[in-house]
Phi, psi and omega in degrees: 000153178282152188296326180302317179289329176291323177296322179295315177300314178294321174299320181292319179297313182291330175291320179296321180294315179297320184279334177343238179086342179250158178295133012260359184303328181295344185273344182285130181258325184195145178241132182239130177256132183216181182085205188292321179302316180291332180279352177099013180302143177286332176222074179296151175288331182198181176247110180269126178230146172238141185235127172263127173216164176271157177248128168259187182293319183300314180299315180301314177297320182293322177295316180297311179302319180293317175297317179296325178282355181081018173086021181240351186240331191279315188278340182301328180266354179312139358269038175296176181304150182300131175249151174288141171300151182288161178288159177297152178309128178086356182290136176082001181283141180243155180257000000 
């Protein structure tokens, strides 16, 4: 991608964080850019970012739900309302 597009993407991300105030953006403490874009490449393949954030109870619940579901149910609706993790396969089944 061209550097101008990468710069626009970074700018949009930072603008959303500045406007933020809602969950989970309010949990972000710092954003770091690294890789080819940070080194000044004119055509970086992507923009590498690392995000420092705090975890609140809601984030912990979402993470557990994601892990319990095998990574398929909790995050696609994120940041919608917290959902309960699905029961383990076969739980509650009767013969």
